[in-house]
C-alpha positions, 0 to 999 in steps of 0.5 A: 082931490077928495070927493065929498061923501053923502049918505042916503037915509037908508045907508046911514041907518044900515051903518048905525046897525053895525057894531063899532069895529065894523063901522070903523072899517066901513068908514075907512074904506069909504074914506079911501075910495072917496079919494078917487071913487071913479070906476076902475076902468077910469082909473079909480078905486070903484068896482062897477056892479054888473050890467044886467038889463034888469039890474037897477044898480047897473050904473053904480059901483061897490066896495066889498069888505070880504072879511066882514061880508059887507058890500057898500054901494055908491053912485057918483055925481061927476059934476059936483064931485059927490059920492053918494052911498046907498 
């Protein structure tokens, strides 16, 4: 079951700043992870961000596109099956 994907305004702006080939790769990665965006310890594709006490992103997950040098950060709303890209 695929989750719905929502983009925050800042994420949409960042996506628009990428060139077309980078946009395609990022959107493919987001589409793949949207099939199961849960953290990998729950059987999903997501990799949790570090759990440092000072980190504001501790409850979020990431997708790393190493060749592009891009990291996509997203949060999950489990009740509504929504993946929010930040």
